[in-house]
N, C-alpha and C positions, 0 to 999 in steps of 0.2 A: 504493500500500500504506500510505502514511502516514495517509490519511484512514480507512482501515479500522481501523488499530490504535488511533488516537485515539478514534474513535467508539465502539468496542466495549470500550475500557478495557484493551486488550492492549498489550504491548510490541511494537515493530515487528519484533523478531527472534524473537518467539514464534510458532512454527508449530504451531497447535493441531490437534487431531483433527478439529474441525468444518471447518476450512479444508481439511484433507487430504481429508475425505469429500466436500466440495464439489467439489474438483478430480477426485476419483475419478468423480463423476457426469458431469463435463464433458469430461474428457480421456481418450481411449482411443487407443492406438496400433494397435489391431487391430480396428477396427470392420468388421463384415461383416453382410450381411443374415441374418435368422434362418434356421435350418436348415429345409429343406423336409421334407415328409412322407416317410416311408419309401417307397422305390420310385420317387421322382421322378427319380433319376439325378443329383441335384445334391448335392455335398458342399462345405461351407464350411470351409476350413482356418483354423487359428487365427491364424497370424502371417505368412503370405506371400500367398497368393492365394485367390480363390474359384474352385474347380475343378469342372469338369463330369466326372462319372465314367461317363457313358454318352453315346453319340452323340446321343440324343434331346435332351440338355440343351444341346448346342452350338447357338449361335444363339438361345438363349432370351432373352426380353425381361426376365428376372429377374436376369441376371448383370451385375455391375459390375466394371470393371477398376480396379486400384489403381496403374496406371502413370501416371495423369494427375495433374498437380499443379494447384493453384489459382493464379490471378493475383491480385495484391494491388491492389484498386481503392480501398482506403481510404486517406485521407490521414493519415499518422502525425504528429501535432502534438506532437513531443517538444521538449526544450529546445534541441537543436541546430537543429531546423527553425525554431523561433521566433526564435532569435538570427540565423539567416541572413535571415529575412524582415525583421528590423529593419535589417540592414545594406544591404538592397536598396533603392536609391533609386527614385523614381517613374519616372525616365528608363529605368531598367533594366526596369521592368514594361512600359512602352510598347514598348521594343525587343523584349521577348519576345513581346508580342502581335502586333507587326508581322511578326516571323519566323513566327509561327503562321499568319497569313493568307497569307503568301508560300508557305509549305509546302502549305497547302490548295490554292492556285492551281496549284502544280507537280504535285500529285497528280491534279487534274482534267485537266491537259494530258497527262500521261503515260498516264493511263487511256484518254483519247481516242486517243492515238497507238497504243496497244496494240490498241484496237478497229479502227483503220484497217489495221494489219498483218494482223489476222485476216480482215477482210472482203475485202481485196485479194487475199490469197493463196488464200483459199477460192474466190473468183470466178475467178481465173486457172486454178487446178488443175481446178475443175469444168468450166470452159469447154473446156479441152483434152480432158478425159475424155469429155464427152458429145458433143462434135463428132466425135471419132474413132469412138465407138460408133455415132453416127447415120450416118456415112459407110459403115461396114461393113454396118449393117442395111439401109440404102437400096440398097446394092449387091446384097444378097441378095433384095430385093423384085423385081428384074428378072432374077434368075438362076433357071435351071431345075435347078440342082444341089440335091438334097434335103438335103444336109448343110451347105449354105453358112451357115446361121444359127448353126451351132456355133462358127464362127470369132469372131463378135462376142460370143458367150456366154463363150468362153474368155478373150477380152480383158477382158470385164467382170469375170470372176472375179479376174483378175490385178490389174486397176485398183482393185478393192475390197480384196483381201487384202493387197497389198504395203503401201500406206500405213497401213492399220489395224494390221498387224503391227508396223510400225516405231513407230507411236504408242503401241501397247500395251507394247512392249518398253521404250520410253523411260519411260513412267509406272511400269511394274512394277519395273524395276531401278534407276532413278535417283531417282524421287520417288513412292512409292506413295500418299502423301497427296493427290496431284494427280488421282487417279481420281475419276470422277463429275463432278458439277456443282460441288462445293466449297461449296455453300450450307449443308449440315449442319455441316461443320467450322467455317465462319466463324460460324455461329449459336452454336456451342459456345464459340468463342473470345470472342465478345462477351458471352456469358453468364458468363464468368469462368473458363473451363477452358483450361489451357495444353496444347493439342494439339501434340505434337512436330512440328516442321518445317512447320507449317501456313502460315507466312508467310516462308519462306526463298526466296532468289533462285532456287535450283534448282527449287523447286516452281513458281515463276512461269514459267520457261522450259519445263518439262515441260507445264504447263497450256497455254501459248501454242502450242507446236508440236503438242502432242497433239490439241488441239481442231481445228486446221486439218487434220491428217491424218484424224481421225475423220469430219469432215463431208465432206471430199473423197473419203474412202473409201466413202461411200454408206451409212454406218450411220444408223439411225433415231434421230438425235440432233440437237441444235442447239448453237449457239455462244454463247447468251445467258447461261446459268448460269455457265460458266467465266469470263465477263467479270467477274462479281461477285467471284470468287475472285482474279482477276488484279488488280482494283482494290484489294482488301484487301492483297495482298502489296506492291503499289507503295506504298500508304500506310504500311505498317509499315516498309519499307526506307528511304523518303525521310525519314520523321519521326525515325528513329533515327540517321541519318548514318553507318551502318556496315553491314557485311555479315558475318554469321556464316559463311556458306558459303565466302567467299574470305578470311576472317580479316583483313578490311581495315577500319580505323577512320579515317574522314575528319576526325575531330575537329570536327564540326559538329553542330548540333541536340542538344547535350549536355543542354540544359535540359529536353528532352522524353523523356529516357531513364528513364521509369518506366511501370508498367503502366497507370496511369490515363490519362496523356497518349497513350500508344500506342493504347489502346482507342478513344479519341475519333477519332484519325486513321484507324484501321481502319474505324470506322463511316462516316466520310466516303468512304473508298475504296470500300466496298461500295455506297454510294449512287451514287457516280460510275459504278461498273460497271453498275448498273441503268439509269442515265440514258443511258450509251453504248449499251447493248444495245437499249433500246426507244425511245430518244428521249423519255424521260419523266423530267425532273428532279424534279417533284413526287412522282411515283411512287417514285423512288429514295429520297427522304427518308422517305416513309411505309413503304417496305420495310425500311429500317434500323430504324425505330421499331417496326414490327409484328413482324417476323421476327427482327431481330438484337439490338439493344442492350437490355440489361436496366437500363441506367443512362442517364438522359436529362435534359436541361435546356434552357432556352430559348436560351441562347447556342450550344449545340451544334447546335440546329436551324438557326440562321442560317448557321453555318459549313458544315454539310452541304449545305444548299440552294445556297450559293455554289459549292461543289465540283461539285455536280451540274450547275449551269448552265454552268460552265466546261467540263466534260467534253462536254456536249451541243453547245455552240457550237463548240468546237474540232473535234469530229468532223464536224459539219455543214460547217464551212469547208473542211476537208481533202477530204472526199468530194465536195463540190461541184466543187472544182478537179480531182479525179481523174476525174470524169465529164464534164469539159470544160464545166462550167457554173460558173465561179468567181464567188463572191459570191451565188449563187442561194439557198443555205441551204435546200435542199429534201430533204436526206438526214440526218434527225435521228438515226437510230440504225441498228444492225445489222439490226433487223427492221423491214421496211417493209410495212404492210398494204395499201398502195395507196390510191387515192382512191375513197372511197365517194360515190355521188351522193345528192342530196336524197331521191330515191324510196326509197333503201335504209333510211332512218331514219324514214320515216313510220310512226307507230304510234298506236293509240288504247288507251283503258283496257281494252277488251275483250280485248286481246291479252296483257295481263299474266299472267292465269292460265296461258296457254300457255307463256310464258317460265318461270314457276315450275315447270311440269311438266317442261320441258326441263332446268331446274336439278336437279330430283329425279332425272331419268335420269342426268345427269352425276354426281350424288352416288353413284348405284349403280354406274355404270361405273368411277368413281374408286375406290370401295371394293373392287371386284373386282380392279382393277389393283393396288392396294396389297397385297391379300392374295396374289395370284399372285407379285408381285415379292418379297414377304417370304419365301414358301416357296422361291422360286428362290435368294434370297440366302442362306438357311440351307443349302441344298444346296451352294452355292459355298463357304461357310465350312467345311463338313464335308469335302468331297471335292476341291475345286479350289483349295486353299490354296497349292500350289507355284507359283512364278513361271512356270515353263515352261507349266504347265497354264492359267494365266490368259491368257498370250499366245495359246496355241492356241485357247482358247475365243473370244477376240476375233476371230481370223482365221476361225474356223468361222462365227460370226455374220455376218461380212462376206460370206463366200461364200454363205451361206444367203440373205442379203438379195438378192444378185445373182441367185441361182437362182430365187427366188420372183418377182422382178420380171420375169425372162426368161420364165418360164412364163405369167405373166399377160398379157404382151404377145403371146405366140405363140398362146395358146389362147382368149383373150377378144377376140373381134373386135368391138370397139366403135369405130366410125369417126365422125368429125364433119367437116363442111365447114369449110374454113379461112375464118375471118371476121376482120376487123380488130379486132373487140371482144375477141377471145380472144388473149391474149399467150402465144404458144407459142414458146419460144426454140429448141427442138430438135424440130421436128415429125417424127415417125417415120411413114412411109407403108407399113410392112410389112402386107401383106394388106388394104390399103385402096385404093379407086379413086383415080384421078388427081384432085387437088384436095381430097382429104380426108387426115386424119391419124389415127393411133391415140391415143385419149384416155388409154389405159393407158400408152402410151409417153410421153405428155406428163407424166404423174404421176411415172413412175419415172426418166425421163431429165431430172432436174432436182434442184436442192437442195430440201430440205424447205420452206424459206422461200418459194421460187418456186411450189411446188405449193400452198402455203397461199394465196398470192395468187390463184392460178387458181380455187381453190374459192370464194373470196370474190367474184370479179369476172367469171368467165366467164358467157356468156349462157345463158339457159334452154335445156334440151335438150342440153347438151354431153355429159352422161353418162347412160347408161341406169341405172335404179335398181338393177338386179341387179349390174352391174359395180361401181358405187360402193359397194354394200353389201359385196361381196366384198373390195374394197380396204380398207374400214373394219375389217373383222374381222381381216384378215391384218396390216395395219399396226399394229393394236392389239396383237396378239401379238408382233410384231417389236419394237415400242418397249418393251414390258414385258420382253422378253428382253435388250434392249440395255442398259437402265438397270441399273447395278450391275456392268457389265464393268470390267475394269482398263484403261479408256481415259478420256481427258478428254472429257466429253460433257455436254450439257445436256438437260433434260427438257421445257422449255417448248414448244419447237417441235413435237416429235412429239405431245405432248398436245393442242396447239392444232390440229394437222393432223387427228388422229383425230376430235376434236370437230367440226371444220369439215366433215368428210366425212359424219358421221351427222346433223349439223345441216342440211346441204344435202339429205340424204334427206328430212328432215322438211319442208323447203321444197318439195321436189318433190311430196310427198304433199299438202301444203296447196294447192298450185297445182292439183292434180288435183281436190280437193274444191271449191275456190273459184276457178274459172278466170277469172272476170271481175273479181275484186277487185284493186284497185291495191295494197293493203297487203301482198299476198303477194309477197315478194322472196326468192329462194333465197339470195342473198348475205347478207341480214339474218339468216336462220335459221342460216346457216353460222357467222356471228360469234357468235350466242348459243350454238350448240352447242360452239364452240371454248372460250368462256368457261366453260360448264358443265363440260366434261370436265377442263379444267385446274384449275378450282376444286375439283372433286371429288377430284382427286389431291393437290394441295398444300395445300388448305384455307386459302387466303389470301382475305381479303375486301376490306378497305379499300385496301391497296396495289395489289392486282390490279385492282380496279375503276378506280383512277386510271391505272394503267399502260395498260389497254386503251382508256380514253377518250383518253389522250394519243397512243396509237399510231394510233387511228382518226382523230384530229383533229376529233372531233365530240362536243360536250358533251350534245346533246339526247338521245342514246341512253344516258345514264348510268343512268337509272332502271331500264330493262330489264336492263342488265348487273348492276347491284347486286342486283336481285331474284333473278336467276339464280345469282349467286355465293353469296348468303346461303342460298338453298334448297339448293344443292349442298353447302355446308358442313354445314348441319343434317342432311341425309340421310346424308352420308358419315360424320359423327361418330357416328351411331347404330351403325356397324359397326366403327369403329376410328379410329386416328389418321392424320394426313397422312403422306405418303411420307418427308418429311425427318425427322420425329420417329421413324418406324420405323427408319430407317437409323442414326440416332443411338443408339437403344437396341440395335440389332444390333451396333454397334461397341463396346458395353459402356462408353460414356462416361457418367460420372455427371452427367448434365444435370439442372439444377434447374429444374423447371417453375414457371409463374406461381402455381399453386395446389397445395397438398399433396394427395396422393391421398385418396380417401374412406376414413375410418377411421384416418387417420394420427395423430389426436389421442389415440387410445386405445393407442398404442404407447409403451412406456417404454424408456429408455436401456438398462436391464438386459436387455431382450429382443433387442437388436441388437449388444451388445458381447460379444466373446469373452473367454475367461479363459485365463491371468491378465491382469489389466488393468495396463498401464503407466501410472503416475501421476507427477505432480509435487507436491511440497509447496508450500504457499503462499509460502514463502521458500526458494528453492533456489539452490544454487551454479551458476554458469555452466557449469563443466566437466561437471556431472551432466546438465544440459540438452543440451549438445552431444553427449555420449556417447549419450544416449537418441535424439536425432534421427538420429545416424549409424547406430545399430544397428537401428532400426526401419524397416520398409518402408512403413508407412502414411503417406499424404501429406495427409490432411485433418484439420486440428485446429480445435477451436472458437475 
């Protein structure tokens, strides 16, 4: 204020009308979007909330909530800060930097340990579940009793409903912010929005236990998305050296207790989660850059890459020992695409238009998925907002999944000879001759990750086109119904599985058209379809390309994957936004995008401010400022 007064010829204590008017234009304690046209059902109240006055307005993309506060990422260089910097010796700076790198290392190790816990428990629970179901189904294959098959059906219902109900109750009643994949809320946090309880320790445990129960319960979901949230929570907790949930302060890491430092560590934790989920350390760095952080620098890139490498290596080391191959380092992440042969990646320039066309199909299917899920989420916001109803819906979806899988196994008689090239962990021989197994049973009696590997690597002729097409349509609907439930679940695996299914159908069609061509490989088209479908839903390009390249372990197929993802994004963006952006808007979080919306430059402050406007003078007493801040509900100030 000294410079202002001296330059303008005013006394420092002279609060002029011009200064007051300037602050009137800049500071509003009651900013709200402009009123909608009459009949829209939306009413914007003056000083408390923006309220929907009709059911049609609930779930609108035009409403913002005022319950969120902003994180302070700017460095405040006041006199106290400058004096403290002068007192800090160079040895103190080096000590702080060393502690920072040690903290990054600990975050990577703990994120990998979390991934190990998830993958081991999902594997153990799924193995017990599907072995029991296989025993009962095979027993009925040799039984003459017409209602024998109802026994494994009832057991399947119970084995789906019980863990999903427990997981949903944990999320709904303990940590509601742990629902879903967690990527949208972490994206908001890194954008500078303080989402309540997003990085609490109770959120971590609800996420960890919930995703194990969701996947073991047979929902159409994956465990990769929640790993990103878990890594972020670990980073936030370790870097602060305290726990708000347990009200415990360990008196360590106190030099990192500001929003700026915490944000950088959370970025590293999110990248470590991606690296642990997909075995893709470079993809983790690019994911944090593309989808997460709004603030970036070169030093942060190196730290995040180090954290991702530590997470990948630690997970690799532990899982190799768990699978009785210590030191082999062949288990890079939670998601394993399996080994693709050289023939799977042979392609020429003439195939690129076909991959672009598949990308366009993925953009269309992704846009339809996002639209349907948006309408379903609006329905949930309006009518299923009570906790008991949320748990009941999750249990209903779990039982519906078991019922649909049971009906497809019973009524679709698609059998295939057992061959060593096909990896079938739980072959079901219901209604199949000796030496054959039900391919529908192989798809349903498995985790989604294992079914995805089967679609990539099983030999030609494993599925009939009509049975695979039916599975594609049904699983597409189930995955759309599942995403948004009050459970901890991921989107990546079901999206990849649906895309791999219709991509394999394309491969079957191409093989029928060109039976003698060596470049036609169903597994290759399944991979392209998986990339196209996932890209059309989430609209990621750079990071998803690198993640898929690292997951397949082959760089030569990078160009087809990139063309597919870019086309899917272009086509999908013509119809709407990605699924994460949609859910951010449905949560009424005031997320600030990279670019302002079209026509925003023509909007004046007076058009979005309510009246009366709360203002500050250019020179104001501290007590007046405190009273205004305590009495007003608005949380965003210029």
